[in-house]
NUNU-722377 format. One record per atom (N, C-alpha, C, O, CB): residue in three letters; x, y, z. Coordinates in steps of 0.2 Angstrom, whole numbers, plus 5000, padded with zeros to 4 digits. Glycine has a CB too. Layout:
ALAXYZ;...
//
This chain:
THR494649134872;THR494849074876;THR494849094884;THR494949144886;THR495549044874;GLN494649044888;GLN494549054895;GLN495249044898;GLN495648994897;GLN494049004899;LEU495449094902;LEU496149084905;LEU496149034911;LEU496649004912;LEU496349154908;VAL495549024914;VAL495548974919;VAL495048924917;VAL494448944916;VAL495349004926;SER495248864917;SER494748804915;SER494148804919;SER494148814926;SER495148734916;PRO493548794916;PRO492948784920;PRO492848734925;PRO492448734929;PRO492348784915;THR493348684925;THR493348634930;THR493748654936;THR493748614941;THR493748574927;ILE493948714936;ILE494348744942;ILE493848784946;ILE493548834943;ILE494948774940;LYS493848774953;LYS493448824957;LYS494048874959;LYS494448854963;LYS493148784963;ASN493948934957;ASN494448984958;ASN494249034964;ASN493849074963;ASN494549024952;GLN494549024970;GLN494349054976;GLN494849104978;GLN495449094977;GLN494149004981;LEU494549164981;LEU495049214984;LEU494849214991;LEU494349224993;LEU494849284981;LEU495349194995;LEU495349185002;LEU495549245006;LEU496149265006;LEU495649125005;VAL495049285009;VAL495149345013;VAL495449325020;VAL495149285024;VAL494549385014;THR496149345021;THR496449325027;THR496349375033;THR496449365039;THR497149305026;LYS496249445031;LYS496249495035;LYS496749495041;LYS497349495039;LYS495549495039;ALA496649495047;ALA497149495052;ALA497349425054;ALA497849425059;ALA496849535059;GLN497149375051;GLN497349305053;GLN498049295050;GLN498249325045;GLN496849255050;ASN498449255054;ASN499049235052;ASN499049185046;ASN498749135047;ASN499449195058;PRO499349205040;PRO499249165034;PRO499449085035;PRO499149045033;PRO499649185029;MET499949075039;MET500149005041;MET499648965045;MET499548905043;MET500849005044;ASP499349005049;ASP498848965053;ASP498248945049;ASP497948895049;ASP498549015059;VAL498048995044;VAL497548985039;VAL497748925035;VAL497348875033;VAL497349045035;LEU498348925032;LEU498548875028;LEU498548805031;LEU498348755028;LEU499348885026;ARG498748795037;ARG498748735041;ARG498048705041;ARG497948645041;ARG499148735047;GLN497648755043;GLN496848735043;GLN496648705037;GLN496248655036;GLN496448795046;LEU496848745031;LEU496548725025;LEU496848655023;LEU496448615020;LEU496848775019;LEU497448635025;LEU497748575022;LEU497448515026;LEU497548455023;LEU498548575024;VAL497048525031;VAL496748465034;VAL496048465033;VAL495648415035;VAL496848465042;MET495748515029;MET495048515027;MET494948475021;MET495248475016;MET494848585026;GLY494448435021;GLY494148395015;GLY494648345012;GLY494548325006;GLY494048445010;HIS495148325016;HIS495648275013;HIS495848285006;HIS495648245002;HIS495248205014;PRO496248335005;PRO496448344998;PRO496948294996;PRO497348265000;PRO496848414998;TYR496948274989;TYR497348224987;TYR498048244986;TYR498548214989;TYR497048204980;LEU498148294983;LEU498848324982;LEU498848404981;LEU498448424977;LEU499248294975;VAL499248434986;VAL499148504986;VAL499848534984;VAL500348524986;VAL498948534993;LEU499748584979;LEU500348624977;LEU500248694980;LEU499848734979;LEU500448634969;ILE500748714984;ILE500748774988;ILE501248824984;ILE501848804985;ILE500948774995;PHE501048874981;PHE501548924978;PHE501748984982;PHE501249014985;PHE501248944971;VAL502349004982;VAL502649064985;VAL503049094979;VAL503249074974;VAL503049044991;ASN503249154981;ASN503649194976;ASN504349194976;ASN504749204972;ASN503449274977;THR504649174982;THR505349164983;THR505649104986;THR505249064989;THR505649224987;LYS506249084985;LYS506549024988;LYS506549024995;LYS506448974999;LYS507249014985;GLN506749084998;GLN506749095005;GLN506049085008;GLN505949045013;GLN506949175007;LYS505549105005;LYS504849095008;LYS504649025007;LYS504348995012;LYS504349135004;ALA504848995002;ALA504748915001;ALA505048875007;ALA504748835010;ALA505048894994;ASP505648895009;ASP506048865014;ASP505648875021;ASP505548835025;ASP506748885015;GLU505448945022;GLU505048955028;GLU504448915029;GLU504248895034;GLU504949035028;VAL504048915023;VAL503448885024;VAL503548805025;VAL503148775029;VAL503048895017;THR504048775021;THR504148705022;THR504348695030;THR504148645033;THR504748685018;LYS504748735032;LYS505048725039;LYS504448725044;LYS504348685049;LYS505548775041;ASP503948775043;ASP503348785047;ASP502948725047;ASP502748695052;ASP503048845046;LEU502748705041;LEU502348645040;LEU502648575043;LEU502248545046;LEU502148635033;ARG503248575042;ARG503648515045;ARG503648515052;ARG503548455055;ARG504348505042;SER503648565055;SER503648575063;SER502948555065;SER502848545071;SER503848645065;HIS502448555061;HIS501748535063;HIS501648465060;HIS501048455059;HIS501248595060;ASN502148435058;ASN502048365056;ASN501748355049;ASN501448295048;ASN501648325061;PHE501748405045;PHE501548385038;PHE502148365034;PHE502648385035;PHE501248455035;LYS501948315030;LYS502548285026;LYS502548325019;LYS502148325015;LYS502348205024;VAL503048365019;VAL503048415014;VAL503748405009;VAL504248395012;VAL503048485016;ALA503648415003;ALA504148414998;ALA504248494996;ALA503748524996;ALA504048374992;THR504848504994;THR505048574992;THR505348574985;THR505848534984;THR505448614997;ILE505148624980;ILE505448624974;ILE505648704973;ILE505148744972;ILE504948594968;HIS506248714973;HIS506448784971;HIS507148784968;HIS507448734968;HIS506448834977;GLY507348844965;GLY507948844961;GLY508648824964;GLY509148804961;GLY508048914959;ASP508648824971;ASP509248804975;ASP509348734976;ASP509848714979;ASP509348844981;ILE508848694974;ILE508848624975;ILE509148594969;ILE508948604964;ILE508148594976;PRO509748554970;PRO510148524965;PRO509648484960;PRO509248444963;PRO510748484967;SER509848474954;SER509348444949;SER509248364951;SER508748334950;SER509648444942;ARG509848334954;ARG509848264956;ARG509248254961;ARG508848214961;ARG510548244958;GLU509348304966;GLU508848304972;GLU508148314970;GLU507648284972;GLU509048354977;ARG508148364965;ARG507448374962;ARG507148314959;ARG506548304960;ARG507448434957;ARG507548284955;ARG507248224952;ARG507048164957;ARG506548134956;ARG507848194947;ARG507448164962;ARG507248114967;ARG506548134971;ARG506148094972;ARG507748114973;VAL506548204972;VAL505848224975;VAL505248214971;VAL504748194973;VAL505948304977;MET505448234964;MET504848224959;MET504648154959;MET504048134959;MET505048244952;LYS505048104959;LYS504948034959;LYS504448014965;LYS503947984965;LYS505547984959;GLN504648044971;GLN504348034977;GLN503648064977;GLN503148034980;GLN504648054983;ILE503548124974;ILE502948154973;ILE502448104969;ILE501848094971;ILE502948224970;GLN502748084963;GLN502348044959;GLN502147974962;GLN501547944961;GLN502748024952;GLN502547954967;GLN502347894971;GLN501847904976;GLN501747864980;GLN502947854973;MET501647964977;MET501247994983;MET501547984990;MET501147974994;MET500547954982;ASP502247994990;ASP502547994996;ASP502448055000;ASP502448065006;ASP503347984996;TYR502248104996;TYR502048174999;TYR501348194996;TYR501148184991;TYR502648224996;GLN501048225001;GLN500348254999;GLN500348324998;GLN499948354995;GLN499848235005;PHE500948365001;PHE500948435000;PHE501648454997;PHE502148424999;PHE500948465007;VAL501648494992;VAL502248524989;VAL502248594989;VAL501848624986;VAL502248494981;VAL502848624991;VAL502948694991;VAL503348714985;VAL503948684985;VAL503248724998;ALA503148764981;ALA503548774975;ALA503648844973;ALA503148884975;ALA503248734969;THR504148864970;THR504148934967;THR504048924959;THR504048874957;THR504948964968;ASP503848984956;ASP503648974949;ASP504148954944;ASP503948904941;ASP503449044947;LEU504748974945;LEU505248954940;LEU505448884941;LEU505548844936;LEU505848994940;ALA505448854947;ALA505648784948;ALA505048744946;ALA505248684944;ALA505748774956;ALA504448764946;ALA503948724944;ALA503848714936;ALA503448674934;ALA503248744947;ARG504148764933;ARG504048764926;ARG504348694923;ARG504848674925;ARG504448824923;GLY503948674918;GLY504148614915;GLY504148544919;GLY504348494916;GLY504848624912;ILE503848554925;ILE503748494929;ILE503048474929;ILE502648514930;ILE504048504936;ASP502948414927;ASP502248394926;ASP502048344932;ASP502348294933;ASP502148354920;ILE501548374936;ILE501348334942;ILE500648314941;ILE500248354941;ILE501448374949;GLU500548244941;GLU499848224940;GLU499448224946;GLU499748214952;GLU499948154937;GLY498848234945;GLY498348224951;GLY498348274956;GLY498148264962;GLY498448164955;VAL498548344954;VAL498448394959;VAL497748414960;VAL497448434956;VAL498848454956;SER497548404966;SER496848424968;SER496748494970;SER496248524969;SER496548374973;HIS497248524973;HIS497248594975;HIS497848634974;HIS498448604974;HIS497048594983;VAL497748694972;VAL498348744971;VAL498248794976;VAL497648824976;VAL498448764963;ILE498648814980;ILE498648864985;ILE499148924983;ILE499748904983;ILE498648844992;ASN498948984982;ASN499349034981;ASN499449074987;ASN499049114989;ASN499149084975;LEU499949054991;LEU500049084998;LEU500249164996;LEU500149205001;LEU500649055002;GLU500549174991;GLU500749244989;GLU500449254982;GLU500549204977;GLU501549254989;ILE500249314980;ILE500049334973;ILE500649344969;ILE501049384971;ILE499549394973;PRO500649304963;PRO501249314959;PRO501249384956;PRO500749414955;PRO501349264954;GLY501849414954;GLY501949474951;GLY501649474944;GLY501549534941;GLY502649504951;GLU501649424940;GLU501449414933;GLU500849374932;GLU500749324935;GLU502049394929;LEU500449394928;LEU499849364926;LEU499949294923;LEU499649244925;LEU499449404921;GLU500449284919;GLU500649224916;GLU500849174922;GLU500649114921;GLU501349234912;PHE501149194927;PHE501349144933;PHE500649124936;PHE500549064938;PHE501749184938;PHE500249174937;PHE499549154940;PHE499249094936;PHE498949044939;PHE499149214941;ILE499149104929;ILE498849054925;ILE499148994925;ILE498848934925;ILE498849084918;HIS499848994925;HIS500248934926;HIS500148894932;HIS500048834932;HIS500948944925;ARG500048934938;ARG499948904944;ARG499248864944;ARG499248804946;ARG500048954950;VAL498748904943;VAL498048884943;VAL497948824939;VAL497548774940;VAL497548944942;GLY498248824933;GLY498248774928;GLY498548704930;GLY498448654926;GLY498448794921;ARG498848704935;ARG499148644938;ARG498548594940;ARG498648534941;ARG499648654943;THR497948624942;THR497448574944;THR496848574939;THR496848614934;THR497148604951;GLY496348534940;GLY495748534935;GLY495948514929;GLY495648534924;GLY495448604935;ARG496448464928;ARG496648434922;ARG496248374920;ARG495948344924;ARG497348424922;ASN496248364913;ASN495948294911;ASN495248294913;ASN494948234914;ASN496348234913;GLY494848344913;GLY494148344915;GLY494048334922;GLY493448334924;GLY493848294911;LEU494548334926;LEU494448324933;LEU494348394937;LEU494548444934;LEU495048284937;GLU493948394942;GLU493848454946;GLU494448474950;GLU494748424953;GLU493248454950;GLY494548534950;GLY495148554955;GLY494948624958;GLY494448654957;GLY495748574950;THR495348634963;THR495248704967;THR495848744968;THR496348714969;THR494948684974;ALA495748804966;ALA496348854967;ALA496148904972;ALA495648934971;ALA496548884960;ILE496548914977;ILE496448964982;ILE496949014983;ILE497548994984;ILE496348924989;THR496849074982;THR497349134982;THR497249174989;THR496649194990;THR497249174976;PHE497749174993;PHE497749214999;PHE497749284997;PHE498049304993;PHE498349195004;TYR497349325001;TYR497249394999;TYR497049435005;TYR496749415010;TYR496649404994;THR497349495006;THR497249545011;THR496949605007;THR497149625002;THR497849565016;PRO496549645011;PRO496249705007;PRO496749755004;PRO496549784999;PRO495749745012;ASP497349755007;ASP497849805004;ASP498149774997;ASP498449814994;ASP498449815009;GLN497949714995;GLN498149684989;GLN497549694983;GLN497549664978;GLN498349614989;GLU497049734985;GLU496549744980;GLU496749764973;GLU496449734968;GLU496049804983;GLN497249804972;GLN497449824966;GLN497749764962;GLN497549754956;GLN498049874966;ALA498149724965;ALA498349664961;ALA497749614959;ALA497849584953;ALA498849624966;ILE497249604963;ILE496749564961;ILE496349594956;ILE496049564951;ILE496249554968;GLN496249664956;GLN495849704951;GLN496149694944;GLN495849684939;GLN495749774953;THR496849694944;THR497249684938;THR497149614935;THR496949614929;THR498049694939;LEU497049564939;LEU496949494937;LEU496249494934;LEU496149464929;LEU497049444943;GLU495749524938;GLU495049524936;GLU494949564929;GLU494549544925;GLU494649554941;GLY495349614928;GLY495349654922;GLY495549614916;GLY495449624910;GLY495749714923;LYS495949564917;LYS496249514912;LYS495749464910;LYS495849414906;LYS496949484914;GLY495149464914;GLY494649404913;GLY494649354918;GLY494349304916;GLY494749384906;ILE495049354923;ILE494949304928;ILE494449324934;ILE494549374937;ILE495749294932;SER494049274935;SER493549294940;SER493649244946;SER493849184946;SER492749284937;PHE493449274952;PHE493549234958;PHE492849234962;PHE492449274961;PHE494049274963;GLU492849184966;GLU492349174971;GLU492649194978;GLU493149164980;GLU491949104972;THR492449244981;THR492749274987;THR492549234993;THR491949224995;THR492649344988;VAL492949204997;VAL492849165003;VAL493249185009;VAL493749215008;VAL492949085001;GLU493049155015;GLU493449165021;GLU493349105025;GLU492949065025;GLU493249235025;LEU493849095030;LEU493849035034;LEU493549055040;LEU493749095044;LEU494649015035;LYS492949015042;LYS492549025048;LYS492448965051;LYS492148915048;LYS491949065047;ASN492648955057;ASN492448895061;ASN492648825057;ASN492248775057;ASN491748885063;GLY493248825054;GLY493548775051;GLY493248755044;GLY493348705041;GLY493448715055;GLU492848805041;GLU492648795034;GLU492648855030;GLU492648915033;GLU491948765034;LEU492648845024;LEU492648905019;LEU491948925018;LEU491548885015;LEU493048885012;VAL491848995019;VAL491149015018;VAL491249075013;VAL491749115013;VAL490749035025;GLU490649095010;GLU490649145005;GLU490749215009;GLU490549225015;GLU489949155002;SER491149255007;SER491349315010;SER490949375007;SER490549365003;SER492149335010;TYR491149435010;TYR490849495007;TYR490949505000;TYR491449484997;TYR491049555011;ASP490549544996;ASP490649554989;ASP491149614989;ASP490949674990;ASP490049574985;ARG491749604987;ARG492249654986;ARG492049704982;ARG492149764983;ARG492949624984;SER491749694976;SER491649744971;SER491049784974;SER491049844972;SER491449714964;ARG490649764978;ARG490049804981;ARG490349844986;ARG490149904986;ARG489549754984;ARG490849824989;ARG491149864994;ARG491549924991;ARG491549984993;ARG491649824999;GLU491949914986;GLU492249964982;GLU491750014979;GLU491950074979;GLU492649934976;LYS491249984976;LYS490750034973;LYS490450074978;LYS490350134977;LYS490149984970;ARG490250044984;ARG489950084989;ARG490450144992;ARG490250194993;ARG489750044995;LYS491050124992;LYS491650174994;LYS491650234989;LYS491650294991;LYS492250144995;ASN491650214983;ASN491650264977;ASN491050304977;ASN491050364976;ASN491750234971;THR490450274978;THR489850314978;THR489750364984;THR489550414983;THR489250264978;GLN489950334990;GLN489950384996;GLN490450444995;GLN490250494996;GLN490250345002;SER490950434992;SER491450484990;SER491150534985;SER491250594986;SER492150454988;LYS490850504980;LYS490550554975;LYS489950594978;LYS489850654976;LYS490350514969;ASP489550564982;ASP488950594985;ASP489150654990;ASP488750694992;ASP488550544988;LEU489750644993;LEU489950694998;LEU489950764995;LEU490150784990;LEU490550675001;ASP489650814999;ASP489650884998;ASP490450904998;ASP490850885002;ASP489250925003;PRO490650944993;PRO491350964993;PRO491650995000;PRO492250985002;PRO491451014988;ARG491151035003;ARG491451065010;ARG491551015015;ARG491951015019;ARG490851115012;LEU491050955014;LEU491150905019;LEU491850865018;LEU492150845023;LEU490550855018;LYS491950855011;LYS492650825010;LYS493150865013;LYS493650835015;LYS492650825002;GLY493150925013;GLY493750965015;GLY493750965023;GLY494350955026;GLY493551045014;MET493150955026;MET493150945033;MET493450875035;MET493850875040;MET492450955036;ILE493250825031;ILE493550765033;ILE494250755032;ILE494650725036;ILE493150705028;LYS494550795027;LYS495250795026;LYS495550825032;LYS496150805034;LYS495350835019;LYS495250885034;LYS495550915040;LYS495550875046;LYS496050875050;LYS495150985041;ALA495050835047;ALA494950795053;ALA495550735053;ALA495750715058;ALA494250755053;LYS495750715047;LYS496250665046;LYS496950685048;LYS497350645050;LYS496250635039;LYS497050755048;LYS497650785049;LYS497750775057;LYS497350775061;LYS497750855047;LYS498450785059;LYS498550785066;LYS498350855069;LYS498650905068;LYS499350765067;VAL497850855073;VAL497650915077;VAL497450895084;VAL497550835086;VAL496950945074;LYS497350945088;LYS497250935095;LYS496650885096;LYS496150895092;LYS497150995099;PRO496650835101;PRO496050795102;PRO495350825102;PRO494850805099;PRO496250745108;GLY495350875106;GLY494750915107;GLY494450945101;GLY493850935100;GLY494850965113;TYR494850975097;TYR494651005091;TYR494450945086;TYR493950955082;TYR495251045087;LYS494750895086;LYS494650835081;LYS493950805083;LYS493550795079;LYS495150775082;LYS493750805090;LYS493150785092;LYS492550825090;LYS492050805087;LYS493050775100;LYS492650895090;LYS492250945088;LYS492050945081;LYS491550945079;LYS492451015090;LEU492650935077;LEU492550925070;LEU492150865068;LEU491750875063;LEU493250925067;GLY492250815071;GLY491950755070;GLY491150755071;GLY490750735067;GLY492150695074;GLN490950795076;GLN490250805078;GLN489950855072;GLN489450835070;GLN490150845084;GLU490350905070;GLU490150945065;GLU490050905058;GLU489550915055;GLU490651005063;ILE490450865057;ILE490450825050;ILE489850775051;ILE489450775046;ILE491050775050;ARG489750745056;ARG489150705057;ARG488450745056;ARG487950715053;ARG489150665064;GLN488450805059;GLN487850845059;GLN487750865051;GLN487150865049;GLN487950915063;LYS488250885048;LYS488150905041;LYS487950845037;LYS487550855032;LYS488850935038;GLN488250785038;GLN488050725034;GLN487350715035;GLN486950695030;GLN488450665036;ARG487050715042;ARG486350705043;ARG485950755039;ARG485450735036;ARG486250705051;ARG486150815039;ARG485750875036;ARG485750855028;ARG485150865025;ARG486050945037;GLN486350835026;GLN486350825018;GLN485950765017;GLN485550765011;GLN487050805017;ASN485950715021;ASN485450655019;ASN484750665020;ASN484350645016;ASN485650595024;ARG484550715025;ARG483850735025;ARG483650765019;ARG483050755017;ARG483750775032;THR484050815017;THR483950855011;THR483850805005;THR483350815001;THR484450905009;LYS484250755004;LYS484250714999;LYS483650664999;LYS483350654993;LYS484850664999;ASN483350655005;ASN482750605005;ASN482150645005;ASN481650605005;ASN482850565012;LYS482150705005;LYS481450745004;LYS481150734998;LYS480650764996;LYS481550825006;
//
């Protein structure tokens, strides 16, 4: 069985040095989304995101564990009536809540558990309708993404450029290249690189860098003969 419905465009958004909130606000005005569910991992984060979006005039509803059930029912009714286009939620609070017509799910934070990820993404693309799931990602979260991919979830990697989402570099190719480069290195060269990374005098570091580059060039020439 497929963990993510084929009706869902499952995207991984590389944010790099960009401020995630700036990126989020740009996303929310792109392509006129019908109803957007924004997932975060904690109640505190949900409040922070809601406050930020409201300060930029987005009409946002919030669903998390600290919101009394009566208030939550009222908010849910308003969401169903389309009084809100954007909903910030935590995983546990969103459990058992059925929201119709979600066009986009945005994972502002990667959840700690695979089950949560599947529940989040599965909120869109229902009843044969197309949906989009976008997961924010920085390169230091590679391990978490690889874990999800290892469970059979595939992503299309994109980045935000000039107000639109464009295809980004191939993460797996970058990882492969990194591993291949590491394997191809002469063991002595590896030792020199290790030494260069340690804190040494600037002049010595420069000299060591030159030596490493010379050895790499010689090694490449030998390999290409």
